[in-house]
C-alpha angles and dihedrals in degrees: 000000000000124000091249091059091064089063092073096044113104115252090237091059092047089050091052090050091052091050090067099044127099119232096266093050091043091054090051091047090053094064095051095094141320095278094049089049091053093051095042091053089064087069102027093056098045090100127037122185126199121189115206117227113140134347092251093051091045090058091044093051094049089048088054092054093046088058094040094052109061120201092276097049102060089077091064094061112102102162134035119193121197116191140162123044140265119235122228109287093248089056096043097122126158114288133173113291116276118254113266114203146154123195139181108280112175105186106208119226097213127071094247099056137082091313089088093050100056091107097021095139115146112248090238088064094048091047090056089078108103098198127084116239107286110239094192114113105206118223117268094252090063089061096039094102089055091046091053090047093052092054092061096066113087096185105034109155103173137027111194111195109191095159118118089226120103113266104258122238091231090056090052091048095053090050092054093046104039105020110030092159096048115113118229118217116187118188100186099040114183141140132242093221123071131210089263094057138058115269115275114238091230091053089055093045091050095045092050096041115129087216095062105104108155136012139184116207128194114211122196133214109206120204093345094305100143090179089067092065094039092052090051090051091054091043088057092064095048095041104041115010093053095057102031105094097194104028105137105159130050125176121182123194128188129220135173121230120195128218101282137121090260090061089068088071090055093051090046090051094056120139097245125175124287090242095171097040115112089198095074128068125193106295095229089064097050139066110202114236125257108269109109112109100171132034128177127181115183133190145001111021100310089151098073126167090259091047091054089051091052094046092048096045108035108026123072106215097176093124097039112130104166128044126175122181104178115183086328101121123103121261138176118031094352091057092101137153090251091054094052092046089054091046091053091048091051093050093049091047091061123089115257104286131221098208124026132176124178125171128172138057107332130156138223093274090056091050090048091050091051097048100036100042102033103024098093093058102033119119096167126030127178118181122177115177114199104186118140094172105051097020099228105201133168099250129172097282094050092046089049089053091052089050092051097049105029100064095152096047115134104164122041132178121181127180120211116022109179116243119208103176092281096296126155092275092057093044089051090059092052091048091050090052087054091056092066101110104214103024108122101158123052133178118186129182108201118218101227093163099057090230093198091059096039094065097043129100127277095254091062091055095060107100116183090205092066120095124234094271094052092047093059116115104230104176144356121254112176109153087143132032095248095051122101146196117294120244122214092248092060092047090048091055092047093053093048092049091048093053103094111155128176092271093057091042090056090046091054091048091050092048091052090046090049091060092063116109125218113286094022124116115263116230112267100187137021126183117194126190119187132184105051090224093152088074094059106039092112116061111078093202088059089059093046097054096061102245092097089049092050093049094048092051096041100043117102137192110210126190114196119188130182115236110258095214114104093223094057107032090137091064115100121193121205128204127193093221103197098033097125092047091048092050090053090050091048091054090053092052092048089057093046125087098253101138093105093047092047091052091071092059103032097083091055093042093051090046087064100033113025109201141110112012098213116125098227133108090251086081088071089074090063104084142099136200125262111240124249118259114259092206123104118234103213093178099058 
């Protein structure tokens, strides 16, 4: 179709075309002709992002947008994102220009759409920031360019403030005056006042603002004092949630701060009680009203037994739709029967959720509570079982239970899925995953290590069916008292299970697709992670014996996506996601002195994949996957 042809196409049709284009295609569509450019701008300009660098660059960037957005384009902007940070005025020297960008931001109208993903940044990305939240509140004149910019948008729906700077009073004022319906999302939420001081008036105004919609809070454990982070988490409820009338989304992240001068700023920035606020009563005498729709707790045992009691007693979660507990469950000595009973009670007390993520050491009763109570309403489910003792895996029976109860599920992540060298038991799990009617997006972490066996005693490793070679003890691995030496047979299985090349990744995708019945949605996307190296990052002797090196270099993360074009829907494209990172890691190992470490593993490796007989880590590139079994296990 020529550019001239688009001139006769109705604007409504062009707008519908743009609605289905990705950002790259939309940008190409915008340069077709004047009419296409005008229609494409409706989508291209929905989100504007400004990165703070210096005061001069901030003004230059806003001037750029004032010129870029003519008088008719301001009405298209729905979301403004402010990121980065400003240095103190005396240190405000020239820096490289801030990034100026616009990206496709389709604000969904329904409750289940992109609304919930405005701040959907993974905690690993947020934790990459090296600075502590900046408690300086810059003078109003610093933010005046942003204030003037905000006044130009007649239909602004969301202001996403990901800067580490304190949200300025003048920004809050312009929101109240010009955009009373605009939702405020703050990524580094913190107060100017500390527990040792009276409450700052701006803190109170910000906490009680009707614009405040979602916040992310970073809690800090100082010098191993876990109570410091836990107390801050509780203080958050009494200090913010109780006075914020429209706060729907709370995300709490956990970080450790060592004993250094910089940690004083963290202690000083604590979320102490609003002691002089008439808006808060004593928390024991109050149950906070039902308004929270999303709650996230990330990292290091934030969900303690006392926290579960507080959440169950004082917070009304009757409108909660999204819950994410990422590495937040208790472990070690506090991983008790009472704790898991209380966790199950809390999960069953919630309303049926739409999105749920739980990662950590949970037991069968927790799994049952998730699937039985929430399964009928779940659209997205992420379960990551970290259990080195009992080896909790998502085997055939547990996958079948998910299939039976989660009939509306569209997005599923399971970690770990047991690998067994592609035999009928493993294939049966993939086929059962394919029987889930509406699941279109899958992410599977494959248990190549056989965690349950790895942590058991030596007597349970002795298999009479193994020959003399596979019974040999090749190295010692004793990170815990009940762990034992590894035999060649175990290492052989681990290496075979870890070997997931592109051919096997496609075979797994095809097996899952083959389980779909007529009328069900075919899988659109599958992410596969092999290796299980996150379970063995600790023990140094594991790294020195060569198995850890082999797993790191052999493990792959595959992303397989079905082609979107109607004429080639059967085509599936695979990407090796972390290829560049792995190549950099491989180069490091090649330069290291690893010949001695590799010598422990090489005989087993060459027993599986005969090839070059050099004793270098380059040999680890010479492998292939074992195929999946084509038999059907009717007894699974």
